[in-house]
Structures are given as C-alpha cells and as structure tokens.
N, C-alpha and C positions, 0 to 999 in steps of 0.2 A: 504494500500500500504506500503510495507516494506521500511524502510529508510536505504539506504546503507551508510549514513554518520554518523559520531559520533556527539553527541549534540554540537552545536556551542558554542563558548565561551561567546556569548552575553546572554546566558540563564542559568548561573550557579545557580542563586537564584531560578529559576523556577524548576530546577532539584531537589533542596534541599527541596522545599516546596511541591512538588507533592505528596509525600507519606502522608503528614499530611493535605493538603488542599483539597484532592479529587483526583479522577482518572483522567488520561489524556484523552483528546478527542479521541474517537475511530478512528482508521485508516480507510480511505476510500478505496474502491476497485478501481482499475485502470479505469474501465468503468465509475464510478461515476465522477472521475476527468476529464475524456475525455468529458463526457456529459456536465459537468459544464463549461469547457473551451470553448466548441463549442458555448455556449451562447454568449461569447465575440466575437468569429468568426462570429456569426450571426448578432448581432446588430452593429458591426463595419462597416457593409455595409452602415448603415444609416449615421454614423459619417463621413465617407470618401466621400460618394456621396452627403452629405449635403453641403459641402464646394466646391463642383465641379459641380455636375449635378443640384441639387435643386436650388442653388442660381442663376445659370445662367438662368434656365428655368423660375423661378419666376420673376427675375428682367428684363429679356429681352423680355419675351413672355406673361406672365400672367398679370403682372403689370409693364409695362415699365416706366422708369424714376424714379423720386423721390418717387413715391408711392410704387414701389417695394423695394427700399432701406429701407424705413420706415417700411413697412410690414414685411420684413425679420428681421430687428433689433428688432422691438417690439414683433414679434411672438416668437423669441428665448428668448428674455429677460423676458417676462411675463411667459412663460412656465418654464424657469429655476427658476424664483422666486417662483412660485406656488409649483413646485416639491421640492424645498429646504425646504419649511415649512410643506409640507404634508408628506414628507418622514419619519420623526420620528414617526408621529402619525400612518400612515399606517403600518410602521414597527412594532410598538407595537401591532397593531391589528393582524398582521401576526404571531407574537410570541405567543400571547394569544391563538390563535386558532391552532397554529402549521401548518399553511398553506402558508408558503413562496412560495412553489412550485406553488400553485394556483394563487397567486398574480403575480409571475414571468411570468407564462404562459399567464395570462389575459393581462398584460401590453405589453408583447412581441408580442402576436398575434394581439392585437388591433393596435399597432404601425405598424406592418407589413401590416395589411389590409388597414390602412389609406395610407400607402406608395404606395400600388398597385393602390388604387383608385385615388391618386393624378395624376398618369399617365394616367388614363382612363377618367377622367372628361374632357369633351370638353371645351376648354377655350373660344369657341365662344358663349357658353350659356350665357344668361344674368346674371345668378347667378353663372357662372363658376368661376370667380375670388374669390368670397366670399366663395364658397364651397371649392375651393382649399386651401384658407387660413385657413378654419376651420379644414380641414384634416391635413394640415401642423402643425397647433398648437397642435392638438391632438396627432399626431405622435411624435412631439418633447416632449410633456408632458409625454407620456407613456414611451418613450425612457429614459428620465431622471429618472422617478419613478422606472423603472425596475432594476436599479442598486442597490437600497437598498436591494431588495430581492435576487438578484444575488450575491452580495457581502456577504450577510448574510449567505450564504451556506459555505463560506470559512472556518470559524472556526469549522464547522461540518465535513468537509471532510479532514481537515489537523490539525496536532498537532503542537506544538511549533517547533519541529525539521524540519518539512516539509513545514511550512507555507510560507517561502520565495520562495521556489521552486514552490509550487503549485500556488501561486499568479502569479509568473513569467510565468507559463504555460498559464494561462488565458490571460495575456497581450500579450504574444507571439502569441497565436492563434488569438487574436483580430487584431493585426497589420497585420499578414499575410492574414487573411481572408478579412479584409477591403481593403487591397491592391489588392488582387485578384479580389474582386468584382468591384473595380474601374477599374482594367485592362480590365475586361469583358465589362464594360460599355463603356470605351474608344474604345475598339475593335469594338463594335456595331456601334458607331458613325463613325469610320474610314472606316470600311468595308461596312457599310450600304450605305454610300454616293456613293459608286461605283455601287450600285444596285438601285439607285433612291430614297433612303431613305433620306428625308429632315432632316435638323438639328433639327427642332422642334420635328419631329417624333422620331428621334434618342434619344433625351432627354427624351421623354415620355416613350420610351422603357426602358431607364435607370432607371426611377422611378419604373417601374414594376419589373425590375430585383432586385432593392433594396429591395422591399417588399417581393418578393418570396424568396430571399436569406435569409432574416431575419427569415421568417417563417420556411423554410426548415431545417435550421441548429439549430433551437430551438427544433425540434421534439425529438432528443435524450434526452434532459432534461425532456421533457414531459413523456417519456417512462421510464427513469432510475432514475432520482433524486427523493428523498423522504425526507421529514422533519424527522430528527432524534429525536428531543426533543418532548415530549408529550405535549398536550394542557395544559394550566394552568387554572384549574378550570372547571366548567361545561360549556357546549356550551350555548351561549346566542345569541339573535338576533343581527343583524348588528348594529342597533342604540345603543344597550346596549354595544356591543363590542367597538364601536367607543368612547362612553363616558368613558368606562373603560380604553381604550388606551390613551386617553388624560390625564386621571388621572395617568396612569403609567409614561407617559413622564414627567408630573409635579413632580411626586414622585422622578423620577430619577434626575431631576434637583435640587430638594430640598436636595438630598443626594450627591451633587457633590463632597463633600470632600472625600467621599468613593472612588471616581474615580479621585482623584486629578491629578495623573500622566497622565491619559488618557485625562483629560480636558486640561492640559498643552500642550500635544502633538497636540490636535485638534486646539488649538490656533496657535501654530507654523505652522501646516499644512495649516490653513486658510491663513496665510500670504505668505508662500513660494509658495503655490499652485496658489495663485492669480497672482504672478509674472510669474510663468511657463505658466499658461493658457493664460495670456495676450501675452506673447512672441509667443505662437503658433497661437493665433488668429490674431495677428498684424504683423506677419512675412511677409505676403503677401503685406501688406501696405508698409512696409519697402522696400521690393524688388521692388515694383512699383515706389515708390517715389524716392528712392535713386539710383536704378539700372536700372529702366525702363524695367523690365522684363515683358514679355508677358504671357498671360494666359496659352499657351501651355507649356512654360518653367516651370511655377509654377506647373502645373499638373504633369510634369515629376519629379519635386523635391518632391512633395507629394508622388508619387509612390515610389521613392527611400527611403524616410523616412519610409514608411510603412514596406518595406521589410528589411531594415537595423535594424529597431527597433525590429523585431521578434527575431533574435538570441541574440540581446542585452538584451532584457527583461529576457531571459533564463539565460544569463551570469550573470546579476545582482542578480537574485535569487540564483544562485550557489554561488556567492561571499558573499551574505548575510549569507548563511549557514557556510561559511568558516571564515569570519572575524567578523560576527555579523551584525544584521539588522541596528542598530543605526549608527555604523561606516560606513556601506555601504551607508546609506542615506546621511550622512554628506559629504562623498566623492562625491556623485552625485551632491549635492548642491554646492560644491566648483567648480565643472566643469561647472555648470550653471552660476556661477559668472564669471568664465573665458570666457564663451561664450558671455556674455553681454559686457564684456570689449573688447573682440575681435571684436564684431559687431560694436562697436563705431569706430573702425579703418578700417572697411570694405568699400572698394570702387569699387570692381569688382565683376562680376557674378561668376567667378571662386572661389573667396574667399567665396562667399555666399554658393556655393555648398559644400565647405569644412565645413563650419559652420553647414550646414544641416546634414552632415554625423555625426558630433559630437553630434548634437542635438538629432538625432535618437538614438544614443547609450545610452543617459541618459534619454530620454523622458519617454519611457516605464518603464525603470528600476526605476526611481524615483517614478512613480505612483504605480508600483508593490510593491516595498519595503515599501511604505507608507501604502498600504492596508494590507500588512502582519503584520506590527507593530500594526495597528489598530486591526486586528484579534486576535493577541496574547494577547491584553489587554481587550478583549470583553468577558463578562460573557456568557457561552454557552446558557443560557435560554433567552438571550435578543439580539441575533445576528442581527435580522432585525431592531430592534429599534435603536441599537447603530450604525449600518451602516446607518440608517436614519440620525443620527447626523453627521456622516461622510459625507453624501451627502449634508447636510446643510452647513458644513464647506467648501465643494467644491463650493457652489453656493451663499452663503449668501452675500458675498462681490464682486460678479462677475462684478459689474459695475465699481469699483474703479480703477482697473488696466487699462482698456480701456480708462477711462476718463483721468487718469494721462498721458497716452501715447498721447492721442489726444491733450490735453491742451499743453503739452510740444512741440509737433509738430507744433501747431498753433503759440505758443509764439516765438519759436526759429527758425522755418522753417527748422529744422534739424532732419531728421529721426534718425541719429546717436545718438543725445542727447536724443531723445524720447525713444529709445530702452534701452539706458544706465540708464534712470531714473527708470526702473523697478527693478534695482539692489536693491533698498531700501526694496522691499518686500521679496526678497530671503534672504538677509542678516539678516533682522529682524526675519524671520522664522527660519533660521539656528541657530541664537543666542538662541532662545527659545528651540529648539530641543536639544541643548547642555546640557540643564538642565533637560532633561527627563531621569529618572531612569527606564529603561525598565523592569528590574527584579522586581522592586517594583510594577510597573504597572501590571505585570502578576500576582503577588501575590494578589493585590487588586481585580483583576477579579475573581480569585479563591475564595477569601474570601467572595465575594458578589454574588457568582453563584447561591445561593438559595434564594436571596432576590428580 
C-alpha cells in the first residue's frame, strides 16, 4: 500500500539506518490490510457482548447469585493469566514454523464455536452450568491467545511510515464492529420481546450472534492473509517445536540488553496499561456506586464509546504519522491523567457522559499507538513471539489495578478516590515512556533481525 505521507519526524534515525541495517518491511496490499483489520471487527463482538450479554446471562440465569459472580471473575482471571504466559511460547512456535495464520484461525474459530455453543447449551441440563463455564473459559482463553498472532501480522503488513495508521485501522474496525454487533444484539432483545421472545431466549440468541459474527468476519483473513517470513529451520514435530520455542523465549530473555529500549517500553506499557484497563473495567462500578446509573444507561454509554472510538483511533494514527508515535502516546496519557482528575470531581450523569466521550477519543488511540510502537521495534522474524511478550505485558499484572480500586473503595467508601488512585499507574508508565528512545529501539530491531 503506497504511503501518501512523508516519513514522520519520530523516525529520523530509522530512515538513516535503513540502507545499512537491511531493507524495509514490504508494503502490504490494501486487501491484506482490510482482511487483517476485519479480524479486530470480528473478535470485538466477543469483547463488547462479554460485558453486556454474557455477564448478564451467566450471573442471572446460568449461575444466579454469588456463584455467578465468582465464576465470571475466576473464569476471566484464570484465562487471562494462562494466555499471558502461553502467548510468548506459542508465538515463538508460530514464528519457527511461519504459521501465525494457522494459529490465528484455530484460536478464532475455536472461540467462535464455543460462543455459539454457549447459546445453544440448555441451562436446564444437569451438567448445563458446568458445560457453559467450560465453553466460556475456552472462548475467553482463545480470544486472548488470538491477539499474539493477530498483532504479529502488523509488522509484516506495515512499515515504519504506515505502522501508526494501519494499527489505527485495526482498532477503528474493532470498535465499530463491536459496537455494531452489540447494537444487533440489543435490537434482538428489544424487538424480540414484542414477538414473544423471552429475555433469556433473547440473551441466548445474542450469544449465537456473537459467535457467528466472530467466525464470519474472520473468513477474509483465512482467504487472504499469509505469513511472509519463511520457516526457521527444518519442520519438526509439535513437541520438538514447543521445546525449541521455549528455548527461543529463554534465549530472547537472556539477550534482553539487545532489546533494551523495547524492554523499557514494555515496562512502561505494563504500568500505564494497567491503569487504563482498570478504568475501563471499573467505570461501571463507579457509575453505579456514585451515580446510581442503571444497566440500560450503561449499555447506551458502551455503544456511544464504541462508535466514538472508531474515528478517534483513525485520528490518533494520523496524528502519530504527523507528530511522531512517542509524542502522540504521551499526549494520550496526559489526557488520561486529566480524565482521572476530572472523574474525582464528577457528581452527575451528564458529567459522566462527557467523560465517556473523552475516554472514547483516547481509549482506542492509546492502544493503537502502543501497538504501533511495539511493531516498529519488533524484529521481522520474531513478530508473534514479541507480541506474545506484548500480550504478557497486557495481562501479567491485571489483578493489581482492580485490587487497588476495590481496596480504596472499601477503605474510603469513595468511588471518586478509588478512580483517582489509578493515576499512580498512568503517571509511572508515562514517566518511563519519556525515557524511551524510539529511533534507537528501531535500530536495535534491525540489528537483531537475523538472530
């Protein structure tokens, strides 16, 4: 895909080292970028319906009461923990065999099938709740694992000049697709009630829609996407490949000084992402505790956020090309700090809606520009493995933010103080990002591209 923009100022060293460090990544055709972005469109149906349809169906109808609350929390927590530590190893296996596409399709279609079955399993069966929880856990695990392989394609289909925009395309597609899937599910619930469709039946239809949406929009990737890098070494059995992959991950960790800039960025990302993810996961708690918002009001805010985040992700990608990826990221993090301070003074639903609009404008952009920075510092031959580490940074500390929020809320009885406490994560992460030399990190990736 031709790049209509001049090289951004954030990459001067990259431009200087390109001729001596190796060729630039090949440009992708438009249809490859579309197929890749549609994967985000597809799996975002799961992420949006998870916090609306799945949680309600599980906690109100499959396992009512405390059992449902515990099952949902533990199911998500364990699946995230396993995916975080499996991602680098499976990523290294995918790089060794050059079969990221195979892993992407296996995890995506498995998650989609589990989602459909979650809606079809009769909850009246004696083993119905147990089977539902198994399917829920497997869907959550494969959803998390799929991101290492999906993200691993980014450095293959984009170069330094287009990385920000292409990453933005994926996030924009994800937010719009996830919002549209949620709108369809809400429409089924609303319209179906007029034709005698019960609430529980409508929720089960929503689960089926979630899985079919995920599978249908993954098909373009199955048809179009192909791994560009050749396999490393001779083909080996799965067990031998797994042992080799573990060795590769340990080897990469033993040579961390060769990727010192990337390691520093991942540490900063681990911290500020923890704060951002906790804000998004606990915003509904804040809205209910502080503002007494009802479920329908929260669903409308989620819809609004999804659709506002779509053009915002594209806009942040464009801004990254104009003023540089690191500068854009720091600007987004400053806005997050302002959001948390403003949330401390929020007392009305109208103010919360305004905060939601601003959150939507930086939510996708922060994630998109972070992924682009990661991609620019990733050796082409190790994309899935390195994005496995990226996934590990996303999830390795996923318990600490919610624990801090909950403890402050219990100790102070103030949702405002609880949300403000998350500022410590974002400020710490932003401070570390200030020390990241992006041009040096890109040069390190090029220098280690053959090792």
